[in-house]
C-alpha positions as CSV (number, residue, x, y, z in Angstrom):
1,M,109.0,100.0,129.2
2,S,109.9,98.9,125.6
3,R,111.9,101.1,123.2
4,L,111.9,101.3,119.4
5,P,115.5,102.0,118.4
6,A,116.5,104.6,115.9
7,E,117.8,103.4,112.5
8,W,121.2,104.9,113.1
9,E,121.9,102.7,116.2
10,H,124.3,99.9,115.7
11,Q,122.9,97.0,113.6
12,S,123.4,93.3,113.5
13,G,122.4,93.2,109.8
14,V,119.9,94.0,107.0
15,Q,117.3,91.8,105.4
16,L,116.6,91.7,101.6
17,T,113.7,89.7,100.2
18,W,114.8,88.5,96.7
19,P,112.8,89.1,93.5
20,H,111.8,86.3,91.2
21,P,110.0,86.1,87.9
22,D,106.6,85.8,89.6
23,T,107.0,89.0,91.5
24,A,105.4,92.2,90.1
25,W,108.5,93.9,88.7
26,E,109.0,95.7,85.4
27,A,112.4,94.9,83.8
28,L,113.3,92.2,86.4
29,D,116.9,92.0,85.0
30,Q,117.5,95.7,85.9
31,V,115.8,95.2,89.3
32,L,118.1,92.3,90.1
33,E,121.2,94.3,89.1
34,C,120.1,97.0,91.6
35,Y,119.5,94.3,94.3
36,V,123.0,92.9,93.8
37,E,124.6,96.4,94.0
38,I,122.7,97.1,97.2
39,A,123.6,93.7,98.6
40,S,127.3,94.3,97.8
41,T,127.3,97.7,99.4
42,I,125.6,96.5,102.6
43,L,128.2,93.7,102.9
44,R,131.0,96.3,103.0
45,Y,129.6,97.6,106.3
46,E,127.6,94.8,108.0
47,P,126.0,91.4,107.7
48,L,123.3,90.6,105.1
49,M,120.4,88.2,105.3
50,I,118.5,87.3,102.1
51,V,115.0,85.7,102.2
52,T,114.2,83.9,98.9
53,R,111.8,81.4,97.5
54,D,114.8,79.4,96.1
55,I,118.3,79.7,97.5
56,E,120.1,78.2,94.5
57,E,118.2,80.4,92.1
58,C,119.1,83.4,94.2
59,K,122.8,82.5,94.3
60,R,122.8,82.0,90.5
61,D,121.3,85.5,90.1
62,I,124.0,87.0,92.2
63,A,126.9,85.1,90.6
64,E,125.7,85.9,87.0
65,I,125.1,89.6,87.7
66,S,128.2,90.2,89.7
67,A,130.4,88.6,87.1
68,R,128.7,90.6,84.3
69,K,128.6,93.9,86.0
70,G,132.0,93.6,87.8
71,I,130.4,93.9,91.3
72,E,132.4,92.4,94.1
73,I,130.2,90.4,96.5
74,D,131.1,87.6,98.9
75,V,128.1,85.2,98.6
76,E,129.5,83.0,101.3
77,A,129.1,85.9,103.8
78,I,125.3,86.1,103.2
79,R,122.8,84.2,105.3
80,F,120.1,82.7,103.1
81,Y,116.6,81.7,104.3
82,E,114.1,80.0,102.0
83,C,110.3,80.4,102.1
84,P,107.3,81.2,99.8
85,L,106.7,84.8,99.1
86,N,104.4,87.1,97.2
87,D,106.6,90.1,96.7
88,T,109.9,91.6,98.0
89,W,109.1,94.7,100.2
90,A,111.1,93.7,103.3
91,R,110.5,97.0,105.0
92,D,106.8,96.3,105.2
93,H,106.6,92.6,105.8
94,G,109.7,92.4,107.9
95,G,109.7,92.1,111.7
96,I,110.1,95.3,113.8
97,S,112.8,95.1,116.5
98,V,112.1,96.4,120.0
99,Y,114.2,96.4,123.1
100,G,112.6,95.7,126.5
101,E,113.5,97.8,129.6
102,D,115.8,95.1,131.0
103,G,117.5,94.4,127.7
104,Q,115.0,91.9,126.3
105,K,114.8,91.6,122.5
106,Y,111.4,91.5,120.9
107,L,110.6,90.9,117.2
108,Y,107.2,92.4,116.6
109,D,105.3,90.5,113.9
110,F,102.4,92.8,112.8
111,V,99.8,91.9,110.2
112,F,100.9,92.8,106.7
113,N,97.9,92.9,104.4
114,G,99.3,94.3,101.2
115,W,99.0,98.0,102.1
116,G,95.3,98.0,103.0
117,L,94.3,94.9,100.8
118,K,95.6,96.4,97.6
119,F,97.9,93.4,96.7
120,G,98.2,89.8,97.6
121,S,100.1,89.3,100.9
122,D,99.2,85.9,102.3
123,L,102.7,84.5,101.9
124,D,104.6,87.7,102.8
125,N,102.5,87.9,106.0
126,Q,104.2,84.7,107.1
127,I,107.8,85.5,106.3
128,T,108.8,86.8,109.8
129,K,107.5,83.7,111.6
130,N,108.9,81.5,108.9
131,I,112.5,82.7,109.2
132,F,112.2,83.0,113.0
133,F,111.5,79.3,113.2
134,Q,114.4,78.7,110.8
135,N,116.6,80.2,113.6
136,A,117.5,83.5,111.7
137,F,117.5,85.3,115.0
138,Q,119.5,85.0,118.3
139,D,118.1,82.5,120.9
140,D,117.1,85.3,123.2
141,V,114.9,87.1,120.7
142,L,111.2,86.6,121.3
143,C,108.9,86.8,118.3
144,V,105.7,88.6,119.4
145,D,102.5,88.1,117.4
146,M,100.9,91.5,117.1
147,R,97.6,90.3,115.4
148,P,95.1,91.8,114.6
149,Y,97.1,95.1,114.3
150,V,98.2,96.0,110.8
151,L,101.4,98.0,110.5
152,E,104.1,98.3,107.9
153,G,107.7,99.3,108.8
154,G,107.7,102.1,106.2
155,S,104.8,103.8,107.9
156,I,106.8,104.7,111.1
157,D,110.1,106.4,111.9
158,S,111.7,106.5,115.4
159,D,114.2,108.8,117.0
160,G,115.1,106.1,119.5
161,C,114.2,108.4,122.4
162,G,110.5,108.1,122.6
163,T,109.2,110.0,119.6
164,M,107.7,108.4,116.5
165,L,107.0,110.2,113.2
166,T,104.1,108.9,111.1
167,T,101.2,110.0,108.8
168,T,97.5,110.1,109.4
169,E,96.8,109.2,105.8
170,C,98.4,105.8,106.2
171,L,97.7,104.8,109.8
172,C,94.1,106.0,109.7
173,S,93.3,104.5,106.3
174,V,90.6,102.0,105.7
175,N,91.5,98.3,105.5
176,R,94.2,98.7,108.0
177,N,92.9,99.5,111.5
178,E,89.8,101.4,110.8
179,Y,88.0,99.9,113.8
180,L,90.3,102.2,115.9
181,S,90.2,106.0,116.1
182,Q,93.4,108.0,115.7
183,E,93.5,108.5,119.4
184,E,93.2,104.8,120.0
185,I,95.9,104.1,117.4
186,N,98.1,106.6,119.1
187,D,97.7,104.9,122.4
188,E,98.2,101.4,121.0
189,L,101.5,102.4,119.4
190,C,102.7,104.3,122.4
191,G,102.1,101.3,124.5
192,A,103.7,98.8,122.1
193,F,106.8,100.8,121.5
194,G,107.2,102.7,124.8
195,L,106.7,106.1,123.2
196,E,106.3,109.4,124.9
197,R,104.5,110.8,121.9
198,I,103.8,110.5,118.2
199,L,104.2,113.3,115.7
200,W,101.4,113.0,113.1
201,L,102.0,114.4,109.7
202,D,98.6,115.4,108.2
203,H,100.0,116.5,104.8
204,G,102.4,115.3,102.2
205,T,102.2,112.9,99.3
206,I,104.4,111.5,96.5
207,I,102.6,110.8,93.2
208,G,102.7,107.1,92.3
209,D,102.9,105.9,95.9
210,D,100.7,102.8,96.7
211,T,101.2,103.0,100.5
212,D,98.9,105.8,101.4
213,S,101.8,108.1,102.2
214,H,104.4,106.0,104.2
215,V,106.5,108.4,106.2
216,D,109.7,106.9,104.8
217,I,109.2,108.6,101.5
218,L,108.3,112.0,103.1
219,A,110.3,112.8,106.3
220,R,112.9,110.9,108.3
221,F,114.8,111.4,111.6
222,C,118.5,111.8,111.1
223,S,119.1,112.4,114.8
224,P,116.9,113.1,117.8
225,D,116.8,116.8,116.8
226,T,117.1,116.6,113.0
227,I,114.5,115.7,110.3
228,A,115.2,115.4,106.6
229,Y,112.2,115.9,104.4
230,M,111.0,116.2,100.8
231,Q,110.6,119.7,99.5
232,C,109.1,120.9,96.2
233,T,110.1,124.4,95.1
234,D,108.2,124.4,91.8
235,P,104.7,126.0,92.3
236,E,103.6,124.3,89.0
237,D,104.4,120.8,90.3
238,P,101.4,119.0,91.8
239,H,103.6,118.1,94.8
240,Y,104.1,121.7,95.7
241,E,101.0,122.4,97.9
242,P,100.9,119.1,99.9
243,L,104.7,119.2,100.5
244,A,104.6,122.9,101.5
245,A,101.8,122.1,104.0
246,M,103.9,119.2,105.4
247,E,106.9,121.5,105.6
248,K,104.8,124.1,107.6
249,Q,103.7,121.4,110.0
250,L,107.3,120.2,110.4
251,R,108.4,123.7,111.3
252,G,105.8,123.7,114.1
253,F,107.0,120.4,115.6
254,K,109.3,120.7,118.7
255,T,111.7,118.3,120.2
256,L,110.9,116.8,123.6
257,D,112.9,119.6,125.2
258,G,110.8,122.2,123.4
259,K,113.3,123.3,120.6
260,P,112.5,123.5,116.9
261,Y,113.9,120.6,114.8
262,N,116.8,121.1,112.5
263,L,115.2,120.6,109.2
264,I,117.1,119.4,106.1
265,P,115.1,119.8,102.8
266,L,115.8,117.2,100.2
267,P,115.0,118.1,96.6
268,L,112.1,116.5,94.7
269,P,113.7,114.3,92.0
270,E,113.1,115.2,88.4
271,P,109.9,113.5,87.2
272,L,110.4,109.8,86.1
273,Y,107.7,107.9,84.2
274,L,106.6,104.4,83.3
275,D,104.6,105.0,80.2
276,D,102.5,108.0,81.3
277,Y,102.5,107.0,85.0
278,R,104.7,109.2,87.2
279,L,106.9,107.1,89.5
280,P,107.3,107.8,93.3
281,A,110.9,108.9,93.4
282,S,112.0,110.2,96.8
283,Y,115.4,111.0,98.3
284,A,113.8,110.5,101.8
285,N,113.8,106.7,101.1
286,F,117.4,106.4,102.3
287,L,118.7,103.5,104.4
288,I,121.0,104.1,107.4
289,I,123.5,101.3,108.1
290,N,126.6,100.9,110.2
291,G,129.0,103.5,108.9
292,A,127.0,104.6,105.9
293,V,123.8,106.0,104.4
294,L,122.6,104.5,101.2
295,L,120.7,107.1,99.1
296,P,118.4,106.1,96.2
297,G,119.7,107.8,93.1
298,A,117.3,109.0,90.3
299,G,120.0,109.5,87.6
300,S,119.9,113.3,88.0
301,P,122.3,116.1,89.1
302,L,119.9,116.4,92.0
303,D,121.3,113.1,93.3
304,E,124.5,115.0,94.3
305,V,122.5,117.8,95.9
306,A,120.6,115.3,98.1
307,R,123.9,113.4,98.9
308,E,125.6,116.6,100.1
309,R,122.7,117.6,102.3
310,L,122.5,114.2,103.9
311,Q,126.3,114.1,104.3
312,A,125.9,117.2,106.5
313,A,123.4,115.4,108.6
314,F,125.6,112.3,108.8
315,P,129.2,113.6,108.9
316,D,130.7,110.4,110.3
317,R,129.1,108.1,107.7
318,D,129.7,107.5,104.0
319,V,126.7,108.7,102.0
320,I,126.6,106.5,98.9
321,V,124.3,107.0,96.0
322,I,122.9,103.9,94.4
323,D,120.9,104.2,91.1
324,C,117.5,102.9,92.1
325,R,115.4,103.9,89.1
326,A,114.7,100.3,88.3
327,L,113.0,99.8,91.7
328,L,110.6,102.7,91.0
329,S,108.7,100.5,88.5
330,G,107.5,98.6,91.6
331,H,106.4,101.9,93.2
332,G,109.1,101.8,95.9
333,S,112.8,102.2,96.4
334,L,115.8,101.5,98.6
335,H,114.4,101.8,102.1
336,C,111.3,100.0,101.0
337,I,113.1,96.8,100.0
338,T,115.3,96.6,103.2
339,M,114.8,96.0,106.9
340,Q,117.5,96.6,109.4
341,F,117.9,94.7,112.7
342,P,119.7,96.3,115.6
343,E,122.5,94.9,117.7
344,G,121.9,91.4,119.1
345,F,119.0,90.4,116.9
346,L,120.3,88.5,113.9
347,R,122.1,85.2,114.4
């Protein structure tokens, strides 16, 4: 029986896929500054792998920005891999790490089709195999081709103990796996990941999201019995009803031993806009790494409210706010641009 580890388990490193001028980012200079700060922070706690279309171009970006912004970063500690790419959302084109029952290490390479054929993805769909054959992973890691199944890493969250959290809006959407019923999708995922069950969220949305409600902007496991989730307390906000319905469903979920989950509400960030388009800011898009939790800041006093609430959930880790407003122009944030690999996977 395979097992999908939880994000809080010990990691061998994190992947970033580096932006370049042909990727669809507004204010690329600010986006790159954010990437350098995230890279620097990750390196304080664990190894970092960067996938880029041009290693020398990437190193120049890091050197110039770190010098200008006074960011300490050891470029020599980074592992770089070069390949063509469409975009930079490592969470969704990255391989998903799974342990076998006898300690085998499997890297699942699902189809990435641009969030249901919304955006070009022909190059990004090849990244995992490309870096696998460049020996980015340990010799005993087996890359498993999961075609034709479409799955993005941001659409699922694991407690490491046999329970997965996901959303019906995403996994049952058209242009992903519409040839399968929800029950068939449930069975496929349980078989692939060794799950005892899947908790399906039928409600919840963040305005500006292109992913059809990835769970990593809505609700996240913090431990096998704790879930942090987005909460809206303003009845006039369009998020209020869908997030209230999601909260009600979360309150009805039980752990495998029949107890209610400890629920940690995270505030909805104050509205941020690109022109007249509301951006999909979410404090649920945090990244758990060895010894720390990286929280996407929105430049608001609510950043500290979210940080304090997550600190209570992760008392043994540093909870660090990183201003990620620049990333929202690409309709994603901190968790979306990263992919962690558990112990024993990265070379």
